[in-house]
C-alpha positions in Angstrom: 0.0 0.0 0.0 2.9 2.4 0.6 4.1 1.8 -2.9 0.6 2.3 -4.3 0.2 5.6 -2.3 3.5 6.9 -3.8 2.5 5.8 -7.3 -1.0 7.4 -7.0 0.5 10.7 -5.7 2.3 11.3 -9.0 0.0 9.5 -11.4 -2.0 11.3 -14.1 -5.7 10.9 -14.8 -5.2 7.6 -16.6 -2.8 6.3 -14.0 -5.2 7.0 -11.1 -7.6 4.4 -12.6 -5.1 1.9 -11.3 -6.3 1.0 -7.8 -6.9 -2.0 -5.6 -10.3 -2.2 -7.2 -8.8 -3.5 -10.4 -7.7 -6.8 -8.7 -9.8 -9.9 -8.8 -13.5 -9.5 -9.3 -13.2 -5.8 -8.4 -13.4 -4.4 -11.9 -16.9 -5.9 -12.5 -18.2 -4.7 -9.1 -16.6 -1.2 -9.6 -18.2 -0.9 -13.1 -21.5 -2.0 -11.7 -21.4 0.5 -8.9 -20.4 3.3 -11.4 -23.3 2.3 -13.7 -25.9 2.4 -10.8 -24.8 5.7 -9.3 -24.2 7.5 -12.6 -20.4 8.0 -12.1 -19.5 5.9 -15.1 -18.5 8.9 -17.2 -16.5 10.4 -14.4 -13.5 8.3 -15.3 -10.5 9.7 -17.3 -11.2 11.0 -20.8 -9.1 8.2 -22.2 -11.2 5.5 -20.6 -14.5 7.2 -21.5 -13.3 7.6 -25.1 -12.4 3.9 -25.3 -15.8 3.0 -23.9 -17.6 5.2 -26.5 -15.5 3.8 -29.3 -16.5 0.3 -28.2 -20.2 1.3 -28.1 -20.0 2.6 -31.7 -18.3 -0.6 -33.0 -20.9 -2.7 -31.1 -23.8 -0.7 -32.6 -22.4 -1.3 -36.0 -21.9 -5.1 -35.6 -25.3 -5.5 -33.8 -27.2 -4.9 -37.0 -25.5 -8.0 -38.6 -26.0 -10.0 -35.4 -29.7 -9.3 -35.1 -30.2 -9.9 -38.8 -28.6 -13.3 -38.4 -30.9 -14.1 -35.5 -33.9 -13.0 -37.5 -32.9 -15.1 -40.5 -31.4 -18.2 -38.9 -32.6 -20.5 -41.7 -30.5 -18.6 -44.3 -26.8 -19.2 -44.9 -24.4 -16.7 -43.2 -22.0 -14.8 -45.4 -19.7 -12.0 -44.5 -21.2 -9.8 -47.3 -24.7 -10.2 -45.8 -23.5 -9.7 -42.2 -21.7 -6.4 -42.9 -24.4 -5.2 -45.3 -27.0 -5.6 -42.5 -24.6 -3.9 -40.1 -24.3 -0.9 -42.4 -28.1 -0.8 -43.1 -29.2 -0.6 -39.5 -26.3 1.4 -38.1 -27.8 4.9 -38.4 -31.1 3.6 -37.2 -29.4 2.2 -34.1 -27.6 5.6 -33.6 -31.0 7.3 -33.5 -32.2 4.8 -30.9 -29.0 5.4 -28.9 -29.7 9.1 -28.9 -33.3 8.5 -27.6 -32.0 6.0 -25.0 -29.3 8.6 -24.0 -32.1 11.0 -23.1 -33.7 8.5 -20.8 -30.4 7.4 -19.3 -29.6 11.0 -18.6 -33.0 11.4 -16.9 -32.2 8.5 -14.6 -28.6 9.4 -13.9 -28.9 13.2 -13.9 -32.2 13.6 -12.1 -33.8 10.5 -10.5 -30.7 8.9 -9.0 -29.2 12.1 -7.5 -32.5 13.1 -6.0 -33.0 9.7 -4.6 -29.6 9.4 -3.0 -29.8 13.0 -1.7 -33.1 12.2 -0.1 -31.6 9.2 1.6 -28.6 11.2 2.8 -30.9 13.9 4.2 -33.3 11.5 5.9 -30.5 9.4 7.5 -28.3 12.3 8.6 -29.0 11.7 12.3 -29.4 7.9 12.0 -27.1 5.9 14.3 -28.0 2.5 13.1 -25.8 1.4 10.2 -28.3 -1.3 9.0 -31.0 1.4 8.4 -28.7 3.4 6.0 -27.5 0.2 4.3 -31.0 -1.1 3.5 -32.3 2.3 2.4 -29.2 2.7 0.1 -29.7 -0.9 -1.2 -33.3 -0.1 -1.9 -32.3 3.1 -3.8 -29.9 1.0 -5.9 -32.6 -1.5 -6.7 -34.9 1.3 -7.9 -32.2 2.7 -10.1 -31.3 -0.8 -11.4 -34.9 -1.4 -12.3 -35.2 1.8 -14.2 -32.0 1.1 -16.1 -33.1 -2.4 -16.8 -36.5 -1.1 -18.1 -34.7 1.4 -20.4 -32.3 -1.3 -21.6 -35.1 -3.7 -22.4 -37.2 -1.2 -24.2 -34.3 -0.4 -26.6 -33.3 -4.0 -26.9 -36.7 -4.8 -28.3 -36.7 -1.5 -30.3 -33.6 -2.7 -32.1 -35.2 -6.1 -32.7 -38.4 -4.5 -34.1 -36.2 -2.3 -36.3 -34.6 -5.5 -37.9 -37.7 -7.7 -37.9 -40.1 -5.0 -39.4 -37.4 -3.0 -41.2 -38.5 -0.1 -39.0 -36.9 3.2 -40.1 -38.4 5.6 -37.5 -36.4 5.4 -34.2 -39.2 6.9 -32.2 -41.8 4.4 -33.6 -39.4 1.6 -32.9 -39.0 2.7 -29.3 -42.8 2.8 -28.8 -42.9 -0.7 -30.4 -40.4 -2.0 -27.9 -42.2 -0.4 -25.0 -45.5 -1.8 -26.2 -44.1 -5.3 -26.5 -42.7 -5.2 -23.0 -45.9 -4.0 -21.3 -48.0 -6.4 -23.4 -45.9 -9.4 -22.2 -44.4 -8.3 -18.9 -44.0 -11.8 -17.4 -42.2 -13.3 -20.5 -39.9 -10.3 -21.1 -38.9 -9.6 -17.5 -38.7 -13.4 -16.8 -36.3 -13.9 -19.7 -34.2 -10.9 -18.7 -34.0 -11.9 -15.0 -33.2 -15.6 -15.9 -30.3 -14.6 -18.1 -29.2 -12.0 -15.6 -29.1 -14.6 -12.8 -27.1 -16.9 -15.1 -24.5 -14.1 -15.6 -24.3 -13.5 -11.8 -23.7 -17.2 -11.2 -20.9 -17.2 -13.8 -19.4 -14.1 -12.1 -19.7 -15.9 -8.8 -17.7 -18.9 -10.1 -15.2 -16.5 -11.6 -14.8 -14.7 -8.3 -13.6 -17.9 -6.6 -10.3 -17.8 -8.3 -9.9 -14.5 -10.3 -6.6 -12.9 -11.4 -5.2 -11.0 -8.5 -2.0 -9.8 -6.9 -0.7 -13.3 -6.0 0.6 -14.2 -9.5 4.4 -13.8 -9.6 5.7 -16.5 -11.9 5.5 -16.3 -15.7 3.2 -19.3 -16.0 0.8 -18.0 -13.3 0.7 -14.6 -15.0 -0.2 -16.2 -18.4 -2.8 -18.3 -16.7 -4.4 -15.2 -15.0 -4.4 -13.4 -18.4 -6.1 -16.3 -20.2 -8.6 -16.7 -17.4 -9.5 -13.0 -17.7 -10.0 -13.4 -21.5 -12.2 -16.5 -21.0 -14.3 -14.4 -18.6 -14.7 -11.6 -21.2 -15.7 -14.1 -23.9 -18.2 -15.6 -21.5 -19.7 -12.1 -20.9 -19.9 -11.6 -24.7 -21.5 -15.0 -25.2 -24.1 -14.1 -22.5 -24.8 -10.8 -24.2 -25.4 -12.5 -27.5 -27.6 -15.0 -25.7 -29.6 -12.1 -24.3 -30.3 -10.9 -27.9 -30.9 -14.3 -29.2 -33.5 -15.1 -26.5 -35.2 -11.8 -26.9 -35.4 -12.2 -30.7 -36.9 -15.7 -30.3 -39.4 -14.4 -27.7 -40.4 -11.4 -29.9 -40.9 -13.6 -33.0 -43.0 -16.1 -30.9 -45.2 -13.5 -29.3 -45.6 -11.6 -32.6 -46.6 -14.8 -34.4 -49.3 -15.4 -31.8 -50.7 -11.9 -32.1 -51.0 -12.1 -35.9 -54.5 -12.7 -37.1 -55.3 -16.1 -38.7 -55.5 -16.0 -42.5 -59.1 -15.8 -43.9 -60.6 -19.0 -45.2 -60.9 -19.3 -48.9 
């Protein structure tokens, strides 16, 4: 810790992101906390820039991914994949702008007001459990709102691909209508996949890369383990979209009117 304090004293903005929280399962928990309390964009400009760059690349590739899920019976070619990616990219950018407004509402208004209210109401509280449970409740409220926004725009992207929707606002309404028309199925699927991800993170936390690796072999093993975890997170994210696409197509098929008899 003495070495770390000396390092941190002279580190720049990017260097200060190196902390004990980057060890083990800390990065996931730190990112989760930053996401829930709205401080995700308070990192150094370099980290935020990399994150935004990743989001842009992901938005581009997502069009091809969803097109593949929507046309599973057709053969996959790189030409079709990247053609779909380019076709839906600007539409997804429009959805990202709309979702950004809602995320800003949650992060910039609801969450700060909620946490300020808790801080004010517990100013003279001497029981730590009371503050803990009230704060945990506030995090659950924020997490639910973020989950709701995320679900709406997940299904908005799916509707954009399935129906070739060009209007971002109409696609957003389509996604919201689908969720509130099938709350048990949509929330149940989201929570089931979320629980699976938490279990996988729990397994990872039993032996994550930490500060104990000192030999070359152990460092290589820790690096590979971290990459496997990242691949698992990516596979889970794709499973989210694949499951949501299957649910959307199933429910939409049930809602379609039967063809008229000849």
